[in-house]
C-alpha positions in Angstrom: 12.5 -31.5 16.9 13.8 -34.4 14.7 16.9 -35.9 16.2 19.7 -36.1 13.7 22.7 -37.0 15.9 23.4 -39.2 18.9 22.4 -37.7 22.2 25.9 -37.9 23.6 27.8 -36.6 20.5 28.8 -33.3 22.3 28.5 -34.5 25.9 30.9 -32.7 28.2 31.5 -29.8 25.7 30.6 -26.2 26.2 29.4 -24.3 23.2 28.9 -20.6 22.6 26.4 -19.6 19.8 26.1 -15.9 18.9 22.8 -14.6 17.7 21.1 -17.6 19.2 17.8 -15.8 19.9 16.2 -16.8 16.6 16.6 -18.5 13.3 19.7 -20.5 12.5 21.4 -19.6 15.8 18.5 -20.8 17.8 18.2 -24.0 15.8 21.9 -24.7 16.3 21.8 -24.1 20.0 18.8 -26.4 20.4 20.3 -29.2 18.4 23.7 -28.9 20.2 21.9 -29.1 23.5 20.1 -32.2 22.3 23.6 -33.6 21.5 24.6 -33.1 25.2 26.5 -29.8 25.0 26.1 -27.1 27.6 25.2 -23.9 25.9 26.2 -20.2 26.3 23.7 -18.0 24.4 25.0 -14.6 23.3 23.2 -11.7 21.7 22.1 -8.1 22.0 18.5 -8.7 23.1 18.2 -10.8 26.3 14.5 -11.7 25.9 14.8 -14.0 22.8 17.9 -15.5 24.3 15.9 -16.4 27.5 13.3 -18.0 25.2 15.9 -20.2 23.6 17.3 -21.0 27.0 13.9 -22.0 28.3 13.4 -24.3 25.3 16.8 -26.0 26.0 16.0 -26.4 29.7 12.5 -27.8 28.9 14.3 -30.5 26.9 16.6 -31.3 29.9 19.6 -29.3 28.6 21.8 -26.7 30.2 21.9 -23.1 29.0 23.5 -19.9 30.2 22.5 -16.5 28.8 25.1 -13.8 28.2 24.0 -10.4 26.8 26.4 -8.6 24.6 27.4 -7.1 21.2 30.0 -8.6 18.9 30.9 -5.1 17.9 31.8 -4.1 21.4 35.1 -5.4 22.9 34.1 -4.6 26.5 30.9 -6.6 26.3 32.8 -9.5 24.7 35.4 -9.5 27.5 32.6 -9.4 30.0 31.0 -12.4 28.3 34.3 -14.3 28.4 34.5 -13.6 32.2 30.9 -14.8 32.7 31.4 -18.0 30.7 34.6 -18.8 32.5 32.9 -18.3 35.8 29.9 -20.4 34.8 31.6 -23.3 33.0 35.4 -22.9 33.3 35.9 -23.8 29.7 34.7 -23.3 26.1 35.1 -25.9 23.4 33.0 -24.6 20.5 32.2 -21.2 19.1 29.6 -20.6 16.4 29.9 -17.1 14.9 26.3 -16.8 13.7 25.5 -13.2 14.7 25.5 -10.7 11.8 23.2 -8.6 9.7 22.7 -6.6 6.6 20.1 -4.7 4.6 19.1 -4.9 1.0 20.3 -2.0 -1.2 21.5 -1.4 -4.7 25.3 -0.8 -4.5 24.9 2.7 -5.9 22.7 3.6 -3.0 25.0 2.3 -0.2 26.6 5.0 1.8 30.2 4.7 3.2 28.7 4.7 6.7 26.2 1.9 5.8 29.0 -0.1 4.1 31.2 0.3 7.2 28.4 -0.7 9.6 27.9 -4.0 7.8 31.7 -4.7 7.7 31.9 -3.9 11.4 29.1 -6.2 12.2 29.9 -9.2 10.1 33.6 -9.2 9.7 35.1 -7.2 12.5 32.6 -8.6 15.0 33.4 -12.1 14.0 37.1 -11.4 14.4 36.7 -9.8 17.8 34.6 -12.8 19.1 37.0 -15.3 17.6 40.1 -13.6 19.0 38.6 -13.4 22.5 37.5 -17.0 22.6 40.8 -18.3 21.3 42.9 -16.3 23.8 40.7 -17.0 26.8 39.9 -20.7 26.2 41.3 -22.4 23.1 45.0 -21.8 22.7 45.6 -24.0 25.7 42.9 -26.7 25.1 42.1 -26.5 21.4 38.6 -26.2 20.1 36.3 -25.7 17.1 35.1 -22.5 15.6 32.4 -22.3 12.9 31.5 -19.1 11.0 28.1 -18.7 9.3 28.7 -16.7 6.1 26.7 -16.6 2.8 26.8 -18.1 -0.7 28.9 -15.2 -2.1 32.0 -17.0 -3.3 30.3 -18.8 -6.2 27.6 -16.4 -7.2 26.8 -12.6 -7.1 24.2 -11.5 -4.5 22.8 -8.4 -6.1 21.6 -5.9 -3.5 24.1 -7.1 -0.9 27.5 -5.7 -2.1 28.4 -4.8 1.5 27.7 -8.2 3.0 29.4 -10.0 0.1 32.5 -8.0 0.9 32.2 -8.8 4.6 31.5 -12.5 4.2 34.3 -13.0 1.7 36.6 -11.4 4.3 35.4 -13.8 7.0 36.0 -16.8 4.7 39.6 -15.6 3.9 40.2 -14.9 7.6 38.9 -18.3 8.5 41.2 -20.1 6.2 44.3 -18.1 7.3 43.5 -18.7 11.0 43.0 -22.4 10.3 46.5 -22.6 8.8 48.0 -20.6 11.8 46.0 -22.1 14.6 46.0 -25.8 13.7 49.2 -26.2 15.8 47.1 -25.3 18.9 44.4 -27.9 18.1 41.9 -25.3 16.9 39.8 -26.1 13.9 38.0 -23.4 12.0 35.4 -23.8 9.2 32.6 -21.9 7.6 29.0 -22.8 6.6 27.5 -20.8 3.8 23.7 -21.0 3.8 21.6 -20.4 0.7 18.0 -19.0 1.0 16.8 -20.1 4.4 13.3 -19.6 5.7 13.8 -17.7 8.9 12.3 -14.7 10.6 14.9 -12.6 8.8 13.1 -13.0 5.5 10.3 -10.9 7.0 12.7 -7.9 7.2 13.0 -7.7 3.5 10.4 -6.1 1.2 9.0 -9.4 0.1 5.5 -10.5 1.3 5.3 -14.0 2.8 3.1 -15.3 0.0 6.0 -14.5 -2.3 8.7 -16.4 -0.3 8.3 -19.6 -2.3 9.2 -17.7 -5.4 12.6 -17.0 -3.9 13.4 -20.7 -4.1 16.4 -21.2 -6.4 17.4 -24.6 -5.0 17.5 -27.6 -7.3 15.7 -29.4 -4.5 12.7 -27.1 -5.1 12.3 -25.8 -1.5 13.7 -23.1 0.7 16.2 -24.2 3.3 15.3 -24.7 7.0 17.3 -23.5 9.9 17.8 -27.1 10.9 19.5 -27.8 7.6 22.2 -25.3 8.5 22.3 -26.4 12.2 23.1 -30.0 11.2 26.1 -29.0 9.1 27.4 -26.7 11.9 27.2 -29.6 14.4 28.9 -32.0 12.0 31.8 -29.6 11.6 32.0 -28.5 15.3 31.8 -32.0 16.8 34.1 -34.9 16.7 32.5 -36.0 13.5 34.5 -33.3 11.7 37.6 -33.8 13.8 39.9 -33.9 10.7 38.2 -31.0 8.8 39.6 -27.5 9.0 39.8 -24.5 6.7 36.8 -25.5 4.7 33.8 -23.5 3.4 30.7 -25.7 3.2 27.7 -24.6 1.2 24.3 -25.5 2.5 22.1 -24.2 -0.3 20.2 -27.1 -1.8 22.2 -26.7 -5.0 21.2 -23.0 -5.4 24.7 -22.2 -6.8 24.9 -25.1 -9.2 23.2 -23.4 -12.1 24.7 -20.6 -14.2 22.0 -18.1 -13.4 18.5 -17.7 -12.1 17.1 -16.7 -15.5 18.7 -19.7 -17.2 17.4 -22.1 -14.6 13.9 -20.6 -14.7 13.8 -21.0 -18.5 15.0 -24.6 -18.3 12.5 -25.5 -15.6 9.7 -23.9 -17.6 10.7 -26.0 -20.6 10.9 -29.2 -18.5 7.5 -28.5 -16.9 5.9 -27.8 -20.3 7.4 -31.0 -21.7 6.0 -32.9 -18.7 2.5 -31.5 -19.3 2.6 -32.3 -23.0 3.6 -35.9 -22.1 0.7 -36.1 -19.6 -1.7 -34.8 -22.2 -0.6 -37.5 -24.7 -1.1 -40.2 -22.1 -4.4 -39.0 -20.9 
């Protein structure tokens, strides 16, 4: 893995990353460990968490696996007990766990809508509240939420998660205002289209993934792109940043609309080809 930060950037700190068995959560855990942090890995499925832990230990880092569900208060409380017994402290929380499914708004049931709200919004609140009460009100700390690029652009097919992620962003800003007095910083990272295993769960064949690129940098994002921003905000590099919502989308939300950008790009490429034809 390409090293982006100093190996002692997070030395002596303990970090909890939810949903750290794959994708952006795994990339964040690996890079935090490379920066010297001791990791707690939290998720519903133990096997992928153990795989992440093995990767961290192979690199000389420290990792502790805690199985649990952000929707279940009892499993969160058990995780807090386990982390307290293992490390005695927790300095950083990355609320990465979440999930949704693609559906036209007219086809989303009330039950399906509520399930996504419970997973992404209520789950993030429950984890944040537990960590703050157990570890951070006395010592301070940093909390980063992973959301989505929903505040600047519509995400058709995801009305449920747009509602949930917007709720997380509003909650984050309010908590930042209330909890700053305790030395707790809260920020959010909003990824654009990131090439992770999650793309495989949508009805889009892998050979079509490149067509999903709407970034002005003309590539899909990588999990490491998101991880780097999370670490900047969570570490002492972002020590005077709180209540902010950082977009990591390669400029995906800069343009007015996908169709407009596609048309402009087509015209630019056509002009480039005409110029090459004249030269050659």
